[in-house]
N, C-alpha and C positions, 0 to 999 in steps of 0.2 A: 504494500500500500504506500501511498504517498506520505511523505513526512509532513508533520504539522509545523510549518514555519510561522512564528508569530510576528516576525518582522516584515518589512516591505519586500515585494517580489524582487526588487533590484539587488537586494542583499544576497539572496540565494544561500546555497549550502557552502560550507568551507571547502576550498579547493586544496588538493594535494599537490602543491607546487613542485616538490622534488620529482614526483612521478610524472607530472606534466612535462617538466624539462627533460627528463630521461626519454620519454616517448618522442618529444620533438627532436632530440639529438639522434635517435634511431631513424626517424623519418628523413632527416637531412642526410644521414650516412647512406641510407637506401637510395635516395634520390641521386646523390653524388656518384656512388659506385654503379648504380643502374645506368645512368647516363654514360659513364665511362665505358661500361660493357657494350652498350649499343653502338657507340661511336667506334670503338675498336673493332667490333664485329663487322661493321660496314666498311671500314678501311681494309680489313683483312679480306673481305669478299671482293672488294674492288681490285686489290692486288692479285688475287687468285683468278678472277674472271677476265679482267681487262688488260692484263700484261702477260708476257710469256714466262712469268716467274714459276708458275706451277703450284700444285697443292702444298708441297712440303715447304717451299719458301713462304707462301702465304700463311701457313700455320706458324712458322717461326716468327714472321713479322707480327702476327697477331699476339703471340705469347709475349714477345719483347715489348710491344706497345702496352699491353695490359700490365706487365710488371712495372714499366716506367710510370704509367698512370697511377697505379696504386702507390708507388713510392712518392710521387710528387703530391698526391692528394692527402697524404697523412699529415 
């Protein structure tokens, strides 16, 4: 059931600020690394499909770019 708040509606319930900040930090990390993964995947596919580099070289480029991205985003 709903809680009985005796104060005004604007006051609301107490917020758990540490939990809110932890959730927001996880959201930012997921957004940051998810974007990195999508960009690296697209670059790796472009190297593999549109150049004469081949599958192995495209895989190596993708892994190197992902490693560099993770290193610089920390």
